[in-house]
C-alpha positions in Angstrom: 0.0 0.0 0.0 1.3 3.5 -0.9 2.2 5.9 1.9 -0.7 8.3 1.1 -3.2 5.4 0.9 -2.0 3.9 4.2 -2.4 7.3 6.0 -5.9 7.7 4.4 -6.9 4.2 5.5 -5.8 4.7 9.1 -7.4 8.2 9.2 -10.6 6.8 7.9 -10.7 3.9 10.3 -13.2 3.9 13.2 -11.4 5.0 16.4 -12.9 4.4 19.8 -11.7 6.0 23.0 -12.0 3.5 25.9 -10.7 5.9 28.6 -12.5 7.1 31.7 -12.2 10.8 32.4 -9.5 11.5 35.0 -10.7 14.1 37.6 -10.4 15.2 41.1 -13.7 13.4 41.4 -12.3 10.1 40.1 -12.3 7.8 43.1 -8.9 6.3 43.8 -8.2 2.7 44.8 -9.7 2.4 48.3 -7.3 3.9 50.8 -5.1 5.6 48.2 -4.6 9.2 47.4 -7.1 10.8 45.1 -6.0 13.1 42.3 -5.1 16.6 43.6 -4.7 19.6 41.2 -3.7 23.1 42.1 -2.1 26.1 40.4 1.3 27.0 41.8 1.6 30.0 39.4 -0.7 32.0 37.1 -0.2 34.1 34.0 0.9 37.0 36.2 3.6 35.0 37.9 2.0 34.7 41.3 4.7 32.3 42.5 8.2 31.3 41.6 9.0 34.5 39.6 7.5 33.1 36.4 5.8 35.0 33.6 3.2 34.1 31.2 1.9 30.7 32.2 -0.7 28.9 34.2 1.4 26.2 36.0 -0.3 23.3 37.7 1.1 20.9 40.4 -0.6 17.6 40.7 -0.4 14.7 43.2 -1.8 11.3 42.4 -1.8 7.6 42.9 -1.1 5.5 39.8 -4.2 3.3 40.4 -6.6 6.2 39.8 -8.5 6.4 36.5 -7.7 4.3 33.4 -4.3 2.8 34.0 -2.0 -0.1 33.1 -0.9 -2.4 35.8 2.6 -3.5 35.1 4.4 -6.7 36.3 6.3 -4.7 38.9 3.0 -4.0 40.7 3.3 -7.7 41.9 6.9 -8.7 41.4 9.6 -6.1 42.0 12.1 -7.8 39.8 10.0 -7.4 36.6 9.9 -4.7 34.0 8.9 -1.1 34.8 6.3 0.6 32.6 8.9 2.3 30.5 10.6 -1.0 29.7 7.4 -2.5 28.1 7.6 -2.1 24.3 4.6 -0.8 22.3 4.3 -4.2 20.6 3.4 -5.7 24.0 0.7 -3.0 24.6 -1.0 -3.0 21.2 -2.4 -5.7 18.9 -5.4 -7.6 17.7 -8.0 -8.3 20.3 -11.6 -8.6 21.2 -14.0 -6.8 23.5 -16.4 -9.2 25.1 -19.7 -8.2 26.8 -20.6 -10.4 29.8 -22.7 -7.8 31.5 -25.8 -10.1 31.2 -24.1 -12.9 33.0 -22.6 -11.3 36.0 -23.7 -9.4 39.1 -22.3 -8.2 42.5 -19.4 -10.4 43.7 -19.9 -13.1 41.0 -17.2 -14.9 39.1 -16.7 -14.9 35.4 -15.2 -17.9 33.6 -13.4 -18.6 30.4 -16.6 -20.3 29.1 -18.5 -17.0 29.5 -15.9 -15.4 27.3 -15.6 -18.1 24.6 -19.3 -18.7 24.2 -19.7 -15.0 23.1 -16.5 -14.3 21.1 -13.6 -16.1 19.4 -10.5 -15.5 21.5 -7.2 -16.1 19.5 -3.9 -17.0 21.0 -1.9 -13.8 21.7 -5.0 -11.6 21.8 -5.7 -8.6 23.9 -8.9 -9.3 25.8 -11.1 -6.5 27.1 -14.0 -7.5 29.4 -17.1 -5.4 29.6 -18.7 -6.4 32.9 -21.1 -3.6 32.7 -19.7 -2.2 35.9 -18.4 1.0 34.2 -22.0 2.1 34.8 -20.7 2.9 38.3 -17.9 5.1 37.0 -17.8 8.6 38.6 -18.6 10.2 35.2 -21.7 8.1 34.6 -25.4 8.7 35.5 -26.7 7.4 38.8 -28.0 3.9 38.9 -31.4 3.9 40.6 -32.2 1.3 43.3 -35.2 1.9 45.5 -33.8 -0.5 48.2 -30.5 1.5 48.5 -30.0 4.5 50.7 -31.0 7.6 48.9 -32.7 5.5 46.2 -29.4 5.2 44.2 -26.6 2.7 44.2 -23.4 3.6 46.0 -21.3 4.0 42.9 -17.9 3.7 44.4 -18.8 0.5 46.2 -20.2 -0.9 43.0 -17.1 0.1 41.1 -14.5 -1.1 43.5 -16.0 -3.4 46.1 -18.8 -5.3 44.5 -17.7 -5.9 40.9 -17.3 -9.4 39.5 -13.9 -11.0 39.1 -12.2 -14.0 37.5 -12.8 -17.6 38.5 -9.9 -19.7 39.7 -9.3 -21.2 36.3 -9.5 -17.8 34.4 -5.9 -16.6 34.7 -4.4 -20.1 34.0 -6.6 -20.1 30.9 -5.4 -16.6 29.9 -1.8 -17.9 30.3 -2.5 -20.9 28.2 -3.9 -18.6 25.5 -0.8 -16.5 25.7 -2.9 -13.4 26.0 -0.9 -10.2 25.9 -3.2 -8.1 28.1 -6.5 -8.3 30.0 -8.5 -5.1 30.5 -11.6 -4.6 32.5 -14.2 -1.8 32.9 -14.2 -1.8 36.7 -11.8 -1.1 39.5 -9.7 -4.2 39.3 -8.8 -7.1 37.0 -8.8 -9.3 40.1 -11.9 -10.2 42.1 -12.1 -7.5 44.8 -12.2 -10.2 47.5 -8.8 -11.4 46.3 -7.3 -8.0 47.1 -6.9 -5.9 50.3 -10.6 -4.9 49.9 -11.4 -8.3 51.6 -10.0 -6.9 54.8 -11.1 -3.3 54.4 -14.8 -4.2 53.9 -15.5 -7.3 56.0 -19.3 -6.9 55.6 -19.0 -7.1 51.8 -16.6 -10.1 52.1 -19.3 -11.9 54.1 -21.8 -11.2 51.4 -19.4 -12.4 48.7 -18.6 -15.6 50.6 -22.2 -16.3 51.2 -22.9 -16.0 47.5 -20.0 -18.3 46.7 -21.3 -20.9 49.2 -24.7 -20.8 47.7 -23.5 -21.3 44.1 -20.4 -23.4 44.6 -20.7 -24.9 48.0 -17.2 -23.7 49.0 -15.7 -21.0 51.2 -13.5 -18.3 49.7 -10.3 -19.9 50.8 -11.3 -23.3 49.5 -12.2 -21.7 46.1 -9.0 -19.6 46.0 -6.3 -21.2 48.2 -4.3 -18.2 49.4 -0.8 -19.6 48.8 -1.7 -20.9 45.3 -3.4 -17.6 44.4 -0.5 -15.6 45.6 1.9 -17.7 43.5 -0.3 -17.3 40.4 -0.9 -13.6 40.6 2.4 -12.4 42.1 4.9 -14.7 40.4 3.6 -16.8 37.5 1.6 -14.0 35.8 4.2 -11.3 36.0 7.0 -13.6 34.9 4.8 -14.6 31.9 4.4 -10.9 31.0 0.6 -10.9 31.3 -0.4 -7.2 31.6 -3.6 -5.8 33.2 -5.5 -2.6 32.3 -8.1 -1.3 34.7 -10.9 1.3 34.9 -11.7 1.2 31.2 -14.7 3.2 30.1 -15.5 5.8 27.4 -17.0 4.2 24.3 -16.6 0.6 25.4 -20.3 -0.1 24.9 -19.9 0.6 21.1 -17.7 -2.5 20.8 -19.8 -5.3 22.3 -18.5 -8.7 21.3 -16.4 -7.2 18.5 -12.8 -7.7 17.3 -10.6 -4.6 16.9 -7.0 -3.4 16.9 -6.5 -2.4 20.6 -3.9 0.0 22.0 -3.2 0.6 25.7 -0.8 3.5 25.7 0.7 4.3 29.2 3.0 7.1 30.2 6.4 5.4 30.0 7.2 5.7 33.7 10.6 4.4 34.8 10.3 4.0 38.5 6.8 2.8 39.1 4.6 -0.3 38.9 1.6 1.2 37.2 0.8 4.2 35.1 -2.0 6.2 33.6 -2.9 5.3 30.0 -5.1 6.2 27.1 -6.9 3.2 25.8 -8.2 3.0 22.3 -9.6 0.6 19.7 -9.6 0.8 16.0 -11.8 -0.9 13.4 -11.8 -1.0 9.6 -13.1 2.0 7.7 -16.3 1.6 5.8 -15.9 -0.4 2.7 -12.9 -2.4 4.0 -13.1 -6.0 5.4 -12.1 -6.6 9.0 -9.6 -9.3 8.0 -7.9 -7.0 5.5 -7.7 -4.2 8.0 -6.3 -6.3 10.8 -3.8 -7.8 8.4 -2.7 -4.2 7.6 -2.4 -3.3 11.3 -0.2 -6.3 11.9 2.2 -4.8 9.3 2.2 -1.3 10.9 5.3 0.0 12.5 4.8 2.1 15.6 7.5 4.7 16.3 7.6 5.8 19.9 8.5 9.5 20.1 8.0 9.7 23.9 10.8 10.3 26.4 11.0 8.1 29.5 9.1 9.6 32.5 11.5 9.6 35.4 12.5 11.4 38.6 15.7 12.2 36.7 13.8 14.1 34.0 14.6 17.9 34.3 11.6 20.1 34.7 11.1 23.6 33.1 13.1 26.3 34.8 11.1 27.2 37.9 8.7 24.3 38.0 8.5 21.4 40.5 10.3 18.2 39.6 8.8 14.7 39.8 8.7 12.9 43.1 7.8 9.3 43.7 7.0 7.8 47.1 6.1 4.1 47.6 3.2 4.0 50.1 2.7 0.2 50.1 4.5 -3.0 49.1 3.2 -6.4 48.2 4.5 -7.9 51.4 2.5 -5.5 53.5 -0.8 -7.2 53.2 -2.0 -10.6 54.4 -1.0 -13.3 51.9 0.5 -10.5 49.8 -2.9 -9.4 48.6 -1.6 -5.8 48.2 0.3 -4.4 45.3 3.3 -2.2 45.1 1.9 1.3 44.8 3.4 4.8 44.6 2.2 8.3 45.2 3.6 10.9 42.8 3.9 14.6 42.7 5.0 16.8 39.8 4.4 19.8 37.7 3.5 19.1 34.1 6.4 20.6 32.2 8.8 17.8 32.2 9.2 14.8 29.9 6.9 14.4 26.8 3.7 16.4 27.4 1.0 18.3 25.6 0.5 22.0 26.5 -3.2 22.5 26.6 -5.2 25.7 25.9 -5.7 26.6 29.6 -2.0 26.6 30.1 -2.0 30.1 28.6 -5.6 30.9 27.8 -7.9 31.0 30.8 -11.1 30.6 28.7 -9.7 27.6 26.9 -10.5 23.9 27.1 -8.8 21.5 29.6 -7.0 18.5 28.1 -10.0 16.2 29.0 -12.4 18.5 27.2 -10.7 18.1 23.9 -12.2 15.3 21.8 -10.0 12.3 21.3 -10.1 12.6 17.5 -8.3 16.0 17.7 -5.2 14.2 19.0 -4.9 11.8 16.0 -4.5 12.4 12.2 -2.3 12.7 9.2 1.0 14.5 9.9 4.4 15.4 8.8 7.8 15.1 10.5 10.1 17.9 9.4 13.8 17.2 9.9 15.6 20.6 10.2 18.4 19.2 12.4 21.1 20.1 9.8 19.9 23.7 9.5 19.8 24.8 13.2 22.4 25.3 15.9 22.6 26.9 19.4 20.0 29.6 19.8 19.2 29.8 16.1 15.9 30.6 14.4 14.0 28.3 12.1 11.4 29.4 9.6 8.4 28.1 7.6 10.6 27.9 4.6 12.9 25.4 6.4 9.9 23.2 7.2 8.5 23.2 3.7 11.9 22.5 2.3 12.1 19.4 4.6 8.7 17.8 4.1 5.4 18.0 2.2 3.2 19.8 4.7 -0.5 19.6 3.9 -3.2 21.8 5.3 -4.7 20.4 8.5 -1.6 18.3 9.3 -0.1 17.5 12.7 3.4 18.9 12.5 6.4 17.3 14.3 9.6 19.4 14.2 12.8 17.5 14.6 15.6 19.9 15.5 18.0 17.1 16.7 18.0 18.6 20.2 16.8 15.3 21.8 20.5 14.3 21.5 21.1 16.6 24.4 18.3 15.3 26.6 18.8 13.8 30.1 18.9 10.2 29.0 21.3 10.6 26.0 25.0 9.7 26.0 25.6 13.3 24.8 23.4 14.8 27.5 23.9 18.6 27.9 21.1 19.9 30.1 21.9 23.6 29.8 22.1 23.3 26.0 18.8 21.3 25.9 16.9 23.7 28.1 18.4 27.1 27.3 20.1 27.1 23.9 17.6 25.2 21.7 16.5 26.8 18.4 13.1 28.5 18.1 10.6 29.8 15.5 10.8 32.9 13.4 8.3 35.8 14.0 6.2 34.7 11.0 6.0 31.0 12.1 2.7 31.3 14.2 0.9 33.0 11.3 2.1 30.4 8.9 0.8 27.6 11.2 -2.6 29.2 11.2 -2.6 29.7 7.4 -1.8 26.0 7.0 -4.5 25.0 9.5 -2.0 23.0 11.5 -3.9 20.7 13.9 -1.2 20.7 16.6 2.5 21.0 16.8 5.3 19.1 18.5 9.0 19.7 19.1 12.0 17.6 20.3 13.3 20.1 22.7 12.0 21.7 26.0 9.8 24.3 24.4 8.1 25.3 21.2 9.1 28.9 21.9 12.6 30.3 21.3 14.0 30.3 24.9 14.9 34.0 24.5 11.2 34.7 24.1 10.5 33.3 27.5 11.6 34.0 31.1 14.9 32.3 30.2 16.0 35.6 28.7 15.9 37.1 32.2 17.3 34.0 34.0 20.3 33.8 31.5 21.4 37.2 30.3 24.7 35.9 29.0 22.9 33.4 26.7 20.6 36.2 25.6 23.6 38.4 24.6 25.0 35.5 22.5 21.6 34.8 20.9 21.1 38.5 20.2 24.4 38.8 18.5 23.7 35.7 16.4 20.4 37.3 15.3 22.2 40.5 14.3 24.8 38.5 12.3 22.1 36.4 10.6 19.3 39.0 10.0 21.0 42.4 10.5 18.6 43.3 13.4 18.5 42.9 17.1 16.2 40.8 19.2 13.7 43.5 20.4 13.4 44.8 16.9 12.7 41.4 15.3 10.6 40.2 18.3 8.8 43.1 19.8 8.0 42.0 23.4 4.3 42.9 23.4 3.7 40.8 20.3 6.2 37.9 20.5 6.7 37.1 24.2 5.7 33.4 24.4 4.5 33.8 20.8 3.6 30.2 20.2 1.5 30.0 23.3 -0.2 33.4 23.6 -0.9 33.9 19.9 -1.9 30.3 19.1 -3.7 28.8 22.1 -6.7 31.1 21.8 -7.0 29.8 18.2 -7.1 26.2 19.5 -3.6 25.4 18.2 -1.6 23.8 21.0 1.7 21.9 21.0 3.6 19.1 22.6 7.2 19.5 23.9 10.1 17.2 24.8 9.6 14.6 22.2 12.5 12.3 21.4 13.2 8.5 21.6 12.7 7.0 18.1 12.1 10.5 16.6 15.9 10.8 16.5 16.1 8.1 13.9 12.9 9.0 11.9 13.3 10.5 8.5 11.4 13.5 7.3 8.2 12.4 5.8 4.5 11.8 6.2 3.1 9.6 8.9 -0.1 9.0 10.8 0.4 10.6 14.2 -1.4 10.0 17.5 -1.0 11.6 20.9 -2.4 9.2 23.5 -2.8 11.8 26.3 -4.4 10.9 29.6 -7.9 12.5 29.8 -7.3 15.0 32.5 -10.6 16.9 33.1 -9.2 19.7 35.2 -5.7 19.8 33.8 -4.2 22.5 31.6 -1.5 20.2 30.3 -0.9 16.5 30.4 1.7 13.7 29.8 1.1 11.1 27.1 2.5 8.7 24.6 3.3 10.2 21.2 3.3 7.6 18.4 3.9 7.8 14.6 2.5 5.0 12.5 3.7 3.8 9.1 3.5 0.7 7.1 6.6 -1.4 7.6 
């Protein structure tokens, strides 16, 4: 298939967002920290001496909202999230609807799955239990027998949802499933987690139901030592991954096959991480088998930097902090997981600057439709045309690549070579001396109807059009002299402060044109050209910016 036809096919495919909204109202795993969001500075620089940005600080537990549970959640010797390749997170799979066969505390079996859908060896399996109806972002579920006349949503979502029978995970291992995802609080039965001890009354109800149906106690049905060995050793060592708290458009894929993608933030130090979950089906007029055959040939190029406590943050922002709050050995029979609480400002690692970062009336990240983050795009390689503090122009972009109106545009300056995880790391050069756009660049982006932009350095702005000019006067002098030598004019003449300070933010965000920063990884080896681009950004409902996974697709 030709490049343009491939991009047209992927763009015309049916994309489904399977992600629950992430909010301060999203309930965390019972006993864990809920998402906390607050501004540590505003456009007027209320704290930290900054100018021109709304800066947010967030604190969170990784088991809140739609997330991937990595092997390290159960087995400390296994891979971190960042070490899991995209090929283990994406692939052919099936979404099975068992909502008619399960109820509070019940068990689901392999037979419930296979009587509804064909499960192939190596599949990704997503299970629709129906319990996403108790998600925080869903309407109330009426129950005249419940207090207040409505179900307690958090109990339904975390404490009462169904879970796998004793033979389910061994069957999944025999089938060599890549990943199992569920639309409720946990891929395990809640009574095989610490919830068993946190909510004894509910455990009594669950055990009574088990006795009625199977004539066995819970520990007879799930011998603790055997279950611990299965879930905390056998499964992690086999590489079986779990995704939890799915939602979004999952009901549009009942008992259907699709290409499934679970795209987590590539966290280095932790056991689990937020993810954007999506499924793709054939466009109209194309057979499912032909489309899936095409997707098996797709090469996914990961343009995302590892997310780590070592990642440098923007000049006066708050770095990432990770604190483990519990370990697997801290619960009876190891029923707990390794879990960390994290705290950071957004402007570190690969992230999307959202409208509200600079435009108070703009949309939050979670308010932007998923289809805005995906589409045809161009990677412009201008790395041989730029140097310290230099200026790039629209002409350089158009010379590098065929840019089409409405494209997503990825600009490759080569500056990822100086990032923190590179053998040639030079943090000062990366943060303070990267190239930036010419004064006409923003207007050119609007003229070409660019969907969103991305860059492989710390900011889409030229650093001397930001607070860095004040923080680093010597570097400004060097940049100013370079501008005079190249263009015959000084900085303030070429970039009048009232018009061009934070140009790419203040002039573009009110137009809905935002950008991603700190891309890298495989972008360093990518050639200039046309690709299908997707930003799998966590659906933060109150956040002005957000981390994500940035992926380019091409036919291999």
